[in-house]
mmCIF file of the N, C-alpha and C atoms, coordinates in Angstrom:
data_MODEL
# 
_entry.id   MODEL 
# 
loop_
_atom_site.group_PDB 
_atom_site.id 
_atom_site.type_symbol 
_atom_site.label_atom_id 
_atom_site.label_alt_id 
_atom_site.label_comp_id 
_atom_site.label_asym_id 
_atom_site.label_entity_id 
_atom_site.label_seq_id 
_atom_site.pdbx_PDB_ins_code 
_atom_site.Cartn_x 
_atom_site.Cartn_y 
_atom_site.Cartn_z 
_atom_site.occupancy 
_atom_site.B_iso_or_equiv 
_atom_site.pdbx_formal_charge 
_atom_site.auth_seq_id 
_atom_site.auth_comp_id 
_atom_site.auth_asym_id 
_atom_site.auth_atom_id 
_atom_site.pdbx_PDB_model_num 
ATOM 1   N N  . UNK A 1 1  ? 0.830  -1.188 0.000   1.00 0.00 ? 1  UNK A N  1 
ATOM 2   C CA . UNK A 1 1  ? 0.000  0.000  0.000   1.00 0.00 ? 1  UNK A CA 1 
ATOM 3   C C  . UNK A 1 1  ? 0.876  1.253  0.000   1.00 0.00 ? 1  UNK A C  1 
ATOM 4   N N  . UNK A 1 2  ? 1.894  1.260  0.864   1.00 0.00 ? 2  UNK A N  1 
ATOM 5   C CA . UNK A 1 2  ? 2.792  2.411  0.927   1.00 0.00 ? 2  UNK A CA 1 
ATOM 6   C C  . UNK A 1 2  ? 3.487  2.635  -0.416  1.00 0.00 ? 2  UNK A C  1 
ATOM 7   N N  . UNK A 1 3  ? 3.913  1.531  -1.040  1.00 0.00 ? 3  UNK A N  1 
ATOM 8   C CA . UNK A 1 3  ? 4.627  1.636  -2.317  1.00 0.00 ? 3  UNK A CA 1 
ATOM 9   C C  . UNK A 1 3  ? 3.734  2.248  -3.396  1.00 0.00 ? 3  UNK A C  1 
ATOM 10  N N  . UNK A 1 4  ? 2.481  1.854  -3.453  1.00 0.00 ? 4  UNK A N  1 
ATOM 11  C CA . UNK A 1 4  ? 1.592  2.400  -4.478  1.00 0.00 ? 4  UNK A CA 1 
ATOM 12  C C  . UNK A 1 4  ? 1.311  3.882  -4.226  1.00 0.00 ? 4  UNK A C  1 
ATOM 13  N N  . UNK A 1 5  ? 1.175  4.277  -2.956  1.00 0.00 ? 5  UNK A N  1 
ATOM 14  C CA . UNK A 1 5  ? 0.975  5.695  -2.651  1.00 0.00 ? 5  UNK A CA 1 
ATOM 15  C C  . UNK A 1 5  ? 2.226  6.496  -2.990  1.00 0.00 ? 5  UNK A C  1 
ATOM 16  N N  . UNK A 1 6  ? 3.383  5.923  -2.710  1.00 0.00 ? 6  UNK A N  1 
ATOM 17  C CA . UNK A 1 6  ? 4.640  6.597  -3.023  1.00 0.00 ? 6  UNK A CA 1 
ATOM 18  C C  . UNK A 1 6  ? 4.787  6.778  -4.529  1.00 0.00 ? 6  UNK A C  1 
ATOM 19  N N  . UNK A 1 7  ? 4.486  5.733  -5.310  1.00 0.00 ? 7  UNK A N  1 
ATOM 20  C CA . UNK A 1 7  ? 4.582  5.831  -6.759  1.00 0.00 ? 7  UNK A CA 1 
ATOM 21  C C  . UNK A 1 7  ? 3.597  6.862  -7.309  1.00 0.00 ? 7  UNK A C  1 
ATOM 22  N N  . UNK A 1 8  ? 2.399  6.874  -6.772  1.00 0.00 ? 8  UNK A N  1 
ATOM 23  C CA . UNK A 1 8  ? 1.394  7.838  -7.204  1.00 0.00 ? 8  UNK A CA 1 
ATOM 24  C C  . UNK A 1 8  ? 1.888  9.258  -6.924  1.00 0.00 ? 8  UNK A C  1 
ATOM 25  N N  . UNK A 1 9  ? 2.418  9.479  -5.733  1.00 0.00 ? 9  UNK A N  1 
ATOM 26  C CA . UNK A 1 9  ? 2.962  10.792 -5.374  1.00 0.00 ? 9  UNK A CA 1 
ATOM 27  C C  . UNK A 1 9  ? 4.122  11.159 -6.297  1.00 0.00 ? 9  UNK A C  1 
ATOM 28  N N  . UNK A 1 10 ? 4.997  10.205 -6.549  1.00 0.00 ? 10 UNK A N  1 
ATOM 29  C CA . UNK A 1 10 ? 6.168  10.439 -7.395  1.00 0.00 ? 10 UNK A CA 1 
ATOM 30  C C  . UNK A 1 10 ? 5.752  10.837 -8.813  1.00 0.00 ? 10 UNK A C  1 
ATOM 31  N N  . UNK A 1 11 ? 4.825  10.103 -9.405  1.00 0.00 ? 11 UNK A N  1 
ATOM 32  C CA . UNK A 1 11 ? 4.374  10.425 -10.764 1.00 0.00 ? 11 UNK A CA 1 
ATOM 33  C C  . UNK A 1 11 ? 3.650  11.767 -10.810 1.00 0.00 ? 11 UNK A C  1 
ATOM 34  N N  . UNK A 1 12 ? 2.866  12.072 -9.803  1.00 0.00 ? 12 UNK A N  1 
ATOM 35  C CA . UNK A 1 12 ? 2.181  13.362 -9.738  1.00 0.00 ? 12 UNK A CA 1 
ATOM 36  C C  . UNK A 1 12 ? 3.193  14.493 -9.649  1.00 0.00 ? 12 UNK A C  1 
ATOM 37  N N  . UNK A 1 13 ? 4.189  14.327 -8.806  1.00 0.00 ? 13 UNK A N  1 
ATOM 38  C CA . UNK A 1 13 ? 5.229  15.334 -8.660  1.00 0.00 ? 13 UNK A CA 1 
ATOM 39  C C  . UNK A 1 13 ? 5.995  15.524 -9.962  1.00 0.00 ? 13 UNK A C  1 
ATOM 40  N N  . UNK A 1 14 ? 6.357  14.437 -10.624 1.00 0.00 ? 14 UNK A N  1 
ATOM 41  C CA . UNK A 1 14 ? 7.056  14.523 -11.912 1.00 0.00 ? 14 UNK A CA 1 
ATOM 42  C C  . UNK A 1 14 ? 6.212  15.246 -12.945 1.00 0.00 ? 14 UNK A C  1 
ATOM 43  N N  . UNK A 1 15 ? 4.916  14.952 -12.966 1.00 0.00 ? 15 UNK A N  1 
ATOM 44  C CA . UNK A 1 15 ? 4.021  15.604 -13.917 1.00 0.00 ? 15 UNK A CA 1 
ATOM 45  C C  . UNK A 1 15 ? 3.949  17.098 -13.653 1.00 0.00 ? 15 UNK A C  1 
ATOM 46  N N  . UNK A 1 16 ? 3.816  17.474 -12.406 1.00 0.00 ? 16 UNK A N  1 
ATOM 47  C CA . UNK A 1 16 ? 3.722  18.895 -12.064 1.00 0.00 ? 16 UNK A CA 1 
ATOM 48  C C  . UNK A 1 16 ? 5.009  19.639 -12.400 1.00 0.00 ? 16 UNK A C  1 
ATOM 49  N N  . UNK A 1 17 ? 6.133  19.048 -12.087 1.00 0.00 ? 17 UNK A N  1 
ATOM 50  C CA . UNK A 1 17 ? 7.414  19.693 -12.376 1.00 0.00 ? 17 UNK A CA 1 
ATOM 51  C C  . UNK A 1 17 ? 7.613  19.819 -13.883 1.00 0.00 ? 17 UNK A C  1 
ATOM 52  N N  . UNK A 1 18 ? 7.303  18.771 -14.627 1.00 0.00 ? 18 UNK A N  1 
ATOM 53  C CA . UNK A 1 18 ? 7.476  18.843 -16.080 1.00 0.00 ? 18 UNK A CA 1 
ATOM 54  C C  . UNK A 1 18 ? 6.511  19.838 -16.700 1.00 0.00 ? 18 UNK A C  1 
ATOM 55  N N  . UNK A 1 19 ? 5.336  20.011 -16.133 1.00 0.00 ? 19 UNK A N  1 
ATOM 56  C CA . UNK A 1 19 ? 4.378  20.985 -16.653 1.00 0.00 ? 19 UNK A CA 1 
ATOM 57  C C  . UNK A 1 19 ? 4.850  22.406 -16.424 1.00 0.00 ? 19 UNK A C  1 
ATOM 58  N N  . UNK A 1 20 ? 5.506  22.634 -15.321 1.00 0.00 ? 20 UNK A N  1 
ATOM 59  C CA . UNK A 1 20 ? 5.996  23.973 -15.003 1.00 0.00 ? 20 UNK A CA 1 
ATOM 60  C C  . UNK A 1 20 ? 7.081  24.393 -15.989 1.00 0.00 ? 20 UNK A C  1 
ATOM 61  N N  . UNK A 1 21 ? 7.950  23.464 -16.364 1.00 0.00 ? 21 UNK A N  1 
ATOM 62  C CA . UNK A 1 21 ? 9.082  23.777 -17.221 1.00 0.00 ? 21 UNK A CA 1 
ATOM 63  C C  . UNK A 1 21 ? 8.844  23.414 -18.692 1.00 0.00 ? 21 UNK A C  1 
ATOM 64  N N  . UNK A 1 22 ? 7.620  23.153 -19.061 1.00 0.00 ? 22 UNK A N  1 
ATOM 65  C CA . UNK A 1 22 ? 7.312  22.755 -20.433 1.00 0.00 ? 22 UNK A CA 1 
ATOM 66  C C  . UNK A 1 22 ? 7.479  23.943 -21.380 1.00 0.00 ? 22 UNK A C  1 
ATOM 67  N N  . UNK A 1 23 ? 7.932  23.651 -22.587 1.00 0.00 ? 23 UNK A N  1 
ATOM 68  C CA . UNK A 1 23 ? 8.058  24.660 -23.626 1.00 0.00 ? 23 UNK A CA 1 
ATOM 69  C C  . UNK A 1 23 ? 6.999  24.418 -24.690 1.00 0.00 ? 23 UNK A C  1 
ATOM 70  N N  . UNK A 1 24 ? 6.557  25.473 -25.309 1.00 0.00 ? 24 UNK A N  1 
ATOM 71  C CA . UNK A 1 24 ? 5.618  25.342 -26.412 1.00 0.00 ? 24 UNK A CA 1 
ATOM 72  C C  . UNK A 1 24 ? 6.400  24.955 -27.661 1.00 0.00 ? 24 UNK A C  1 
ATOM 73  N N  . UNK A 1 25 ? 5.857  24.017 -28.418 1.00 0.00 ? 25 UNK A N  1 
ATOM 74  C CA . UNK A 1 25 ? 6.461  23.631 -29.686 1.00 0.00 ? 25 UNK A CA 1 
ATOM 75  C C  . UNK A 1 25 ? 5.442  23.866 -30.795 1.00 0.00 ? 25 UNK A C  1 
ATOM 76  N N  . UNK A 1 26 ? 5.959  24.042 -32.000 1.00 0.00 ? 26 UNK A N  1 
ATOM 77  C CA . UNK A 1 26 ? 5.080  24.198 -33.153 1.00 0.00 ? 26 UNK A CA 1 
ATOM 78  C C  . UNK A 1 26 ? 5.328  23.044 -34.114 1.00 0.00 ? 26 UNK A C  1 
ATOM 79  N N  . UNK A 1 27 ? 4.246  22.568 -34.715 1.00 0.00 ? 27 UNK A N  1 
ATOM 80  C CA . UNK A 1 27 ? 4.303  21.403 -35.591 1.00 0.00 ? 27 UNK A CA 1 
ATOM 81  C C  . UNK A 1 27 ? 3.587  21.734 -36.899 1.00 0.00 ? 27 UNK A C  1 
ATOM 82  N N  . UNK A 1 28 ? 4.188  21.332 -38.012 1.00 0.00 ? 28 UNK A N  1 
ATOM 83  C CA . UNK A 1 28 ? 3.555  21.480 -39.320 1.00 0.00 ? 28 UNK A CA 1 
ATOM 84  C C  . UNK A 1 28 ? 3.387  20.100 -39.927 1.00 0.00 ? 28 UNK A C  1 
ATOM 85  N N  . UNK A 1 29 ? 2.217  19.832 -40.443 1.00 0.00 ? 29 UNK A N  1 
ATOM 86  C CA . UNK A 1 29 ? 1.953  18.602 -41.178 1.00 0.00 ? 29 UNK A CA 1 
ATOM 87  C C  . UNK A 1 29 ? 1.666  19.001 -42.616 1.00 0.00 ? 29 UNK A C  1 
ATOM 88  N N  . UNK A 1 30 ? 2.386  18.382 -43.556 1.00 0.00 ? 30 UNK A N  1 
ATOM 89  C CA . UNK A 1 30 ? 2.273  18.784 -44.959 1.00 0.00 ? 30 UNK A CA 1 
ATOM 90  C C  . UNK A 1 30 ? 2.269  17.533 -45.826 1.00 0.00 ? 30 UNK A C  1 
ATOM 91  N N  . UNK A 1 31 ? 1.220  17.380 -46.630 1.00 0.00 ? 31 UNK A N  1 
ATOM 92  C CA . UNK A 1 31 ? 1.117  16.254 -47.545 1.00 0.00 ? 31 UNK A CA 1 
ATOM 93  C C  . UNK A 1 31 ? 1.714  16.677 -48.880 1.00 0.00 ? 31 UNK A C  1 
ATOM 94  N N  . UNK A 1 32 ? 2.814  16.059 -49.264 1.00 0.00 ? 32 UNK A N  1 
ATOM 95  C CA . UNK A 1 32 ? 3.528  16.477 -50.475 1.00 0.00 ? 32 UNK A CA 1 
ATOM 96  C C  . UNK A 1 32 ? 2.904  15.943 -51.760 1.00 0.00 ? 32 UNK A C  1 
ATOM 97  N N  . UNK A 1 33 ? 1.979  14.996 -51.661 1.00 0.00 ? 33 UNK A N  1 
ATOM 98  C CA . UNK A 1 33 ? 1.342  14.387 -52.832 1.00 0.00 ? 33 UNK A CA 1 
ATOM 99  C C  . UNK A 1 33 ? 2.396  13.966 -53.852 1.00 0.00 ? 33 UNK A C  1 
ATOM 100 N N  . UNK A 1 34 ? 3.164  12.966 -53.508 1.00 0.00 ? 34 UNK A N  1 
ATOM 101 C CA . UNK A 1 34 ? 4.367  12.593 -54.259 1.00 0.00 ? 34 UNK A CA 1 
ATOM 102 C C  . UNK A 1 34 ? 4.137  12.197 -55.717 1.00 0.00 ? 34 UNK A C  1 
ATOM 103 N N  . UNK A 1 35 ? 2.932  11.925 -56.125 1.00 0.00 ? 35 UNK A N  1 
ATOM 104 C CA . UNK A 1 35 ? 2.694  11.492 -57.492 1.00 0.00 ? 35 UNK A CA 1 
ATOM 105 C C  . UNK A 1 35 ? 3.182  12.464 -58.549 1.00 0.00 ? 35 UNK A C  1 
ATOM 106 N N  . UNK A 1 36 ? 2.865  13.739 -58.416 1.00 0.00 ? 36 UNK A N  1 
ATOM 107 C CA . UNK A 1 36 ? 3.286  14.714 -59.414 1.00 0.00 ? 36 UNK A CA 1 
ATOM 108 C C  . UNK A 1 36 ? 3.922  15.938 -58.792 1.00 0.00 ? 36 UNK A C  1 
ATOM 109 N N  . UNK A 1 37 ? 4.408  15.808 -57.582 1.00 0.00 ? 37 UNK A N  1 
ATOM 110 C CA . UNK A 1 37 ? 4.936  16.953 -56.861 1.00 0.00 ? 37 UNK A CA 1 
ATOM 111 C C  . UNK A 1 37 ? 6.363  17.286 -57.281 1.00 0.00 ? 37 UNK A C  1 
ATOM 112 N N  . UNK A 1 38 ? 6.749  18.513 -56.990 1.00 0.00 ? 38 UNK A N  1 
ATOM 113 C CA . UNK A 1 38 ? 8.078  19.001 -57.305 1.00 0.00 ? 38 UNK A CA 1 
ATOM 114 C C  . UNK A 1 38 ? 8.768  19.361 -55.983 1.00 0.00 ? 38 UNK A C  1 
ATOM 115 N N  . UNK A 1 39 ? 9.883  18.714 -55.638 1.00 0.00 ? 39 UNK A N  1 
ATOM 116 C CA . UNK A 1 39 ? 10.523 18.987 -54.352 1.00 0.00 ? 39 UNK A CA 1 
ATOM 117 C C  . UNK A 1 39 ? 10.987 20.434 -54.204 1.00 0.00 ? 39 UNK A C  1 
ATOM 118 N N  . UNK A 1 40 ? 11.357 21.075 -55.295 1.00 0.00 ? 40 UNK A N  1 
ATOM 119 C CA . UNK A 1 40 ? 11.768 22.478 -55.221 1.00 0.00 ? 40 UNK A CA 1 
ATOM 120 C C  . UNK A 1 40 ? 10.577 23.363 -54.865 1.00 0.00 ? 40 UNK A C  1 
ATOM 121 N N  . UNK A 1 41 ? 9.415  23.053 -55.409 1.00 0.00 ? 41 UNK A N  1 
ATOM 122 C CA . UNK A 1 41 ? 8.194  23.786 -55.065 1.00 0.00 ? 41 UNK A CA 1 
ATOM 123 C C  . UNK A 1 41 ? 7.785  23.568 -53.621 1.00 0.00 ? 41 UNK A C  1 
ATOM 124 N N  . UNK A 1 42 ? 7.952  22.346 -53.143 1.00 0.00 ? 42 UNK A N  1 
ATOM 125 C CA . UNK A 1 42 ? 7.635  22.043 -51.739 1.00 0.00 ? 42 UNK A CA 1 
ATOM 126 C C  . UNK A 1 42 ? 8.593  22.798 -50.822 1.00 0.00 ? 42 UNK A C  1 
ATOM 127 N N  . UNK A 1 43 ? 9.883  22.840 -51.188 1.00 0.00 ? 43 UNK A N  1 
ATOM 128 C CA . UNK A 1 43 ? 10.872 23.577 -50.395 1.00 0.00 ? 43 UNK A CA 1 
ATOM 129 C C  . UNK A 1 43 ? 10.509 25.062 -50.340 1.00 0.00 ? 43 UNK A C  1 
ATOM 130 N N  . UNK A 1 44 ? 10.038 25.620 -51.451 1.00 0.00 ? 44 UNK A N  1 
ATOM 131 C CA . UNK A 1 44 ? 9.614  27.023 -51.476 1.00 0.00 ? 44 UNK A CA 1 
ATOM 132 C C  . UNK A 1 44 ? 8.406  27.239 -50.561 1.00 0.00 ? 44 UNK A C  1 
ATOM 133 N N  . UNK A 1 45 ? 7.471  26.296 -50.573 1.00 0.00 ? 45 UNK A N  1 
ATOM 134 C CA . UNK A 1 45 ? 6.299  26.388 -49.688 1.00 0.00 ? 45 UNK A CA 1 
ATOM 135 C C  . UNK A 1 45 ? 6.721  26.321 -48.231 1.00 0.00 ? 45 UNK A C  1 
ATOM 136 N N  . UNK A 1 46 ? 7.704  25.481 -47.920 1.00 0.00 ? 46 UNK A N  1 
ATOM 137 C CA . UNK A 1 46 ? 8.210  25.380 -46.545 1.00 0.00 ? 46 UNK A CA 1 
ATOM 138 C C  . UNK A 1 46 ? 8.798  26.714 -46.099 1.00 0.00 ? 46 UNK A C  1 
ATOM 139 N N  . UNK A 1 47 ? 9.480  27.394 -46.991 1.00 0.00 ? 47 UNK A N  1 
ATOM 140 C CA . UNK A 1 47 ? 10.065 28.686 -46.643 1.00 0.00 ? 47 UNK A CA 1 
ATOM 141 C C  . UNK A 1 47 ? 8.977  29.734 -46.419 1.00 0.00 ? 47 UNK A C  1 
ATOM 142 N N  . UNK A 1 48 ? 7.876  29.648 -47.151 1.00 0.00 ? 48 UNK A N  1 
ATOM 143 C CA . UNK A 1 48 ? 6.757  30.566 -46.937 1.00 0.00 ? 48 UNK A CA 1 
ATOM 144 C C  . UNK A 1 48 ? 6.062  30.280 -45.612 1.00 0.00 ? 48 UNK A C  1 
ATOM 145 N N  . UNK A 1 49 ? 5.984  29.008 -45.235 1.00 0.00 ? 49 UNK A N  1 
ATOM 146 C CA . UNK A 1 49 ? 5.337  28.626 -43.978 1.00 0.00 ? 49 UNK A CA 1 
ATOM 147 C C  . UNK A 1 49 ? 6.133  29.149 -42.799 1.00 0.00 ? 49 UNK A C  1 
ATOM 148 N N  . UNK A 1 50 ? 7.456  29.063 -42.853 1.00 0.00 ? 50 UNK A N  1 
ATOM 149 C CA . UNK A 1 50 ? 8.304  29.574 -41.779 1.00 0.00 ? 50 UNK A CA 1 
ATOM 150 C C  . UNK A 1 50 ? 8.798  28.482 -40.848 1.00 0.00 ? 50 UNK A C  1 
ATOM 151 N N  . UNK A 1 51 ? 9.527  28.905 -39.844 1.00 0.00 ? 51 UNK A N  1 
ATOM 152 C CA . UNK A 1 51 ? 10.199 27.985 -38.921 1.00 0.00 ? 51 UNK A CA 1 
ATOM 153 C C  . UNK A 1 51 ? 9.226  27.311 -37.958 1.00 0.00 ? 51 UNK A C  1 
ATOM 154 N N  . UNK A 1 52 ? 9.458  26.015 -37.732 1.00 0.00 ? 52 UNK A N  1 
ATOM 155 C CA . UNK A 1 52 ? 8.686  25.220 -36.775 1.00 0.00 ? 52 UNK A CA 1 
ATOM 156 C C  . UNK A 1 52 ? 9.607  24.183 -36.148 1.00 0.00 ? 52 UNK A C  1 
ATOM 157 N N  . UNK A 1 53 ? 9.205  23.653 -35.015 1.00 0.00 ? 53 UNK A N  1 
ATOM 158 C CA . UNK A 1 53 ? 10.023 22.659 -34.314 1.00 0.00 ? 53 UNK A CA 1 
ATOM 159 C C  . UNK A 1 53 ? 9.979  21.298 -34.994 1.00 0.00 ? 53 UNK A C  1 
ATOM 160 N N  . UNK A 1 54 ? 8.827  20.929 -35.507 1.00 0.00 ? 54 UNK A N  1 
ATOM 161 C CA . UNK A 1 54 ? 8.656  19.608 -36.121 1.00 0.00 ? 54 UNK A CA 1 
ATOM 162 C C  . UNK A 1 54 ? 7.982  19.774 -37.481 1.00 0.00 ? 54 UNK A C  1 
ATOM 163 N N  . UNK A 1 55 ? 8.587  19.188 -38.494 1.00 0.00 ? 55 UNK A N  1 
ATOM 164 C CA . UNK A 1 55 ? 7.992  19.125 -39.830 1.00 0.00 ? 55 UNK A CA 1 
ATOM 165 C C  . UNK A 1 55 ? 7.521  17.695 -40.062 1.00 0.00 ? 55 UNK A C  1 
ATOM 166 N N  . UNK A 1 56 ? 6.241  17.507 -40.265 1.00 0.00 ? 56 UNK A N  1 
ATOM 167 C CA . UNK A 1 56 ? 5.686  16.192 -40.569 1.00 0.00 ? 56 UNK A CA 1 
ATOM 168 C C  . UNK A 1 56 ? 5.312  16.142 -42.041 1.00 0.00 ? 56 UNK A C  1 
ATOM 169 N N  . UNK A 1 57 ? 6.190  15.618 -42.866 1.00 0.00 ? 57 UNK A N  1 
ATOM 170 C CA . UNK A 1 57 ? 5.950  15.551 -44.309 1.00 0.00 ? 57 UNK A CA 1 
ATOM 171 C C  . UNK A 1 57 ? 5.531  14.135 -44.685 1.00 0.00 ? 57 UNK A C  1 
ATOM 172 N N  . UNK A 1 58 ? 4.439  14.022 -45.423 1.00 0.00 ? 58 UNK A N  1 
ATOM 173 C CA . UNK A 1 58 ? 3.978  12.699 -45.834 1.00 0.00 ? 58 UNK A CA 1 
ATOM 174 C C  . UNK A 1 58 ? 4.103  12.549 -47.336 1.00 0.00 ? 58 UNK A C  1 
ATOM 175 N N  . UNK A 1 59 ? 4.132  11.306 -47.784 1.00 0.00 ? 59 UNK A N  1 
ATOM 176 C CA . UNK A 1 59 ? 4.264  10.949 -49.199 1.00 0.00 ? 59 UNK A CA 1 
ATOM 177 C C  . UNK A 1 59 ? 5.516  11.569 -49.822 1.00 0.00 ? 59 UNK A C  1 
ATOM 178 N N  . UNK A 1 60 ? 6.632  11.448 -49.121 1.00 0.00 ? 60 UNK A N  1 
ATOM 179 C CA . UNK A 1 60 ? 7.896  12.009 -49.589 1.00 0.00 ? 60 UNK A CA 1 
ATOM 180 C C  . UNK A 1 60 ? 8.692  10.943 -50.327 1.00 0.00 ? 60 UNK A C  1 
ATOM 181 N N  . UNK A 1 61 ? 9.128  11.266 -51.529 1.00 0.00 ? 61 UNK A N  1 
ATOM 182 C CA . UNK A 1 61 ? 10.007 10.390 -52.285 1.00 0.00 ? 61 UNK A CA 1 
ATOM 183 C C  . UNK A 1 61 ? 11.396 10.459 -51.636 1.00 0.00 ? 61 UNK A C  1 
ATOM 184 N N  . UNK A 1 62 ? 12.052 9.330  -51.478 1.00 0.00 ? 62 UNK A N  1 
ATOM 185 C CA . UNK A 1 62 ? 13.348 9.291  -50.798 1.00 0.00 ? 62 UNK A CA 1 
ATOM 186 C C  . UNK A 1 62 ? 14.385 10.205 -51.444 1.00 0.00 ? 62 UNK A C  1 
ATOM 187 N N  . UNK A 1 63 ? 14.306 10.390 -52.742 1.00 0.00 ? 63 UNK A N  1 
ATOM 188 C CA . UNK A 1 63 ? 15.287 11.242 -53.423 1.00 0.00 ? 63 UNK A CA 1 
ATOM 189 C C  . UNK A 1 63 ? 15.095 12.726 -53.101 1.00 0.00 ? 63 UNK A C  1 
ATOM 190 N N  . UNK A 1 64 ? 13.960 13.097 -52.526 1.00 0.00 ? 64 UNK A N  1 
ATOM 191 C CA . UNK A 1 64 ? 13.686 14.491 -52.177 1.00 0.00 ? 64 UNK A CA 1 
ATOM 192 C C  . UNK A 1 64 ? 14.254 14.887 -50.823 1.00 0.00 ? 64 UNK A C  1 
ATOM 193 N N  . UNK A 1 65 ? 14.637 13.922 -50.010 1.00 0.00 ? 65 UNK A N  1 
ATOM 194 C CA . UNK A 1 65 ? 15.024 14.190 -48.626 1.00 0.00 ? 65 UNK A CA 1 
ATOM 195 C C  . UNK A 1 65 ? 16.093 15.277 -48.514 1.00 0.00 ? 65 UNK A C  1 
ATOM 196 N N  . UNK A 1 66 ? 17.191 15.239 -49.274 1.00 0.00 ? 66 UNK A N  1 
ATOM 197 C CA . UNK A 1 66 ? 18.193 16.306 -49.128 1.00 0.00 ? 66 UNK A CA 1 
ATOM 198 C C  . UNK A 1 66 ? 17.631 17.706 -49.399 1.00 0.00 ? 66 UNK A C  1 
ATOM 199 N N  . UNK A 1 67 ? 16.773 17.833 -50.411 1.00 0.00 ? 67 UNK A N  1 
ATOM 200 C CA . UNK A 1 67 ? 16.179 19.130 -50.746 1.00 0.00 ? 67 UNK A CA 1 
ATOM 201 C C  . UNK A 1 67 ? 15.265 19.622 -49.639 1.00 0.00 ? 67 UNK A C  1 
ATOM 202 N N  . UNK A 1 68 ? 14.394 18.742 -49.143 1.00 0.00 ? 68 UNK A N  1 
ATOM 203 C CA . UNK A 1 68 ? 13.429 19.139 -48.120 1.00 0.00 ? 68 UNK A CA 1 
ATOM 204 C C  . UNK A 1 68 ? 14.099 19.357 -46.769 1.00 0.00 ? 68 UNK A C  1 
ATOM 205 N N  . UNK A 1 69 ? 15.073 18.521 -46.444 1.00 0.00 ? 69 UNK A N  1 
ATOM 206 C CA . UNK A 1 69 ? 15.808 18.709 -45.193 1.00 0.00 ? 69 UNK A CA 1 
ATOM 207 C C  . UNK A 1 69 ? 16.577 20.033 -45.228 1.00 0.00 ? 69 UNK A C  1 
ATOM 208 N N  . UNK A 1 70 ? 17.195 20.313 -46.365 1.00 0.00 ? 70 UNK A N  1 
ATOM 209 C CA . UNK A 1 70 ? 17.906 21.584 -46.512 1.00 0.00 ? 70 UNK A CA 1 
ATOM 210 C C  . UNK A 1 70 ? 16.984 22.781 -46.367 1.00 0.00 ? 70 UNK A C  1 
ATOM 211 N N  . UNK A 1 71 ? 15.770 22.679 -46.912 1.00 0.00 ? 71 UNK A N  1 
ATOM 212 C CA . UNK A 1 71 ? 14.794 23.771 -46.794 1.00 0.00 ? 71 UNK A CA 1 
ATOM 213 C C  . UNK A 1 71 ? 14.397 23.981 -45.340 1.00 0.00 ? 71 UNK A C  1 
ATOM 214 N N  . UNK A 1 72 ? 14.141 22.896 -44.620 1.00 0.00 ? 72 UNK A N  1 
ATOM 215 C CA . UNK A 1 72 ? 13.765 23.012 -43.209 1.00 0.00 ? 72 UNK A CA 1 
ATOM 216 C C  . UNK A 1 72 ? 14.901 23.632 -42.399 1.00 0.00 ? 72 UNK A C  1 
ATOM 217 N N  . UNK A 1 73 ? 16.123 23.220 -42.671 1.00 0.00 ? 73 UNK A N  1 
ATOM 218 C CA . UNK A 1 73 ? 17.269 23.760 -41.941 1.00 0.00 ? 73 UNK A CA 1 
ATOM 219 C C  . UNK A 1 73 ? 17.476 25.237 -42.260 1.00 0.00 ? 73 UNK A C  1 
ATOM 220 N N  . UNK A 1 74 ? 17.295 25.610 -43.503 1.00 0.00 ? 74 UNK A N  1 
ATOM 221 C CA . UNK A 1 74 ? 17.490 27.004 -43.908 1.00 0.00 ? 74 UNK A CA 1 
ATOM 222 C C  . UNK A 1 74 ? 16.425 27.909 -43.286 1.00 0.00 ? 74 UNK A C  1 
ATOM 223 N N  . UNK A 1 75 ? 15.184 27.444 -43.270 1.00 0.00 ? 75 UNK A N  1 
ATOM 224 C CA . UNK A 1 75 ? 14.093 28.215 -42.702 1.00 0.00 ? 75 UNK A CA 1 
ATOM 225 C C  . UNK A 1 75 ? 14.291 28.418 -41.205 1.00 0.00 ? 75 UNK A C  1 
ATOM 226 N N  . UNK A 1 76 ? 14.848 27.438 -40.541 1.00 0.00 ? 76 UNK A N  1 
ATOM 227 C CA . UNK A 1 76 ? 14.944 27.463 -39.080 1.00 0.00 ? 76 UNK A CA 1 
ATOM 228 C C  . UNK A 1 76 ? 16.354 27.821 -38.606 1.00 0.00 ? 76 UNK A C  1 
ATOM 229 N N  . UNK A 1 77 ? 17.005 28.738 -39.274 1.00 0.00 ? 77 UNK A N  1 
ATOM 230 C CA . UNK A 1 77 ? 18.303 29.214 -38.808 1.00 0.00 ? 77 UNK A CA 1 
ATOM 231 C C  . UNK A 1 77 ? 19.398 28.177 -38.835 1.00 0.00 ? 77 UNK A C  1 
ATOM 232 N N  . UNK A 1 78 ? 19.385 27.337 -39.867 1.00 0.00 ? 78 UNK A N  1 
ATOM 233 C CA . UNK A 1 78 ? 20.389 26.296 -40.039 1.00 0.00 ? 78 UNK A CA 1 
ATOM 234 C C  . UNK A 1 78 ? 20.433 25.287 -38.889 1.00 0.00 ? 78 UNK A C  1 
ATOM 235 N N  . UNK A 1 79 ? 19.266 24.979 -38.313 1.00 0.00 ? 79 UNK A N  1 
ATOM 236 C CA . UNK A 1 79 ? 19.166 23.897 -37.338 1.00 0.00 ? 79 UNK A CA 1 
ATOM 237 C C  . UNK A 1 79 ? 19.359 22.573 -38.064 1.00 0.00 ? 79 UNK A C  1 
ATOM 238 N N  . UNK A 1 80 ? 19.854 21.567 -37.376 1.00 0.00 ? 80 UNK A N  1 
ATOM 239 C CA . UNK A 1 80 ? 20.080 20.255 -37.977 1.00 0.00 ? 80 UNK A CA 1 
ATOM 240 C C  . UNK A 1 80 ? 18.834 19.403 -37.807 1.00 0.00 ? 80 UNK A C  1 
ATOM 241 N N  . UNK A 1 81 ? 18.235 18.996 -38.911 1.00 0.00 ? 81 UNK A N  1 
ATOM 242 C CA . UNK A 1 81 ? 17.060 18.125 -38.878 1.00 0.00 ? 81 UNK A CA 1 
ATOM 243 C C  . UNK A 1 81 ? 17.439 16.730 -39.283 1.00 0.00 ? 81 UNK A C  1 
# 
């Protein structure tokens, strides 16, 4: 009984502390529609959207990764993605 109360207290305390120091993040979800899409056009759209913490790109052709990763890094002050 003591152990379960201690664990409950511990998890509650961890939750409260993490909530106090939590940072806001921004997330973008973008469907690239890989069938007829142009990675250079998608990179331009990413630059118009602006900097975000997480880029969620779907339907990405593997050969586009360097272009899209470079666009995300350039938009976000050369952060490493």
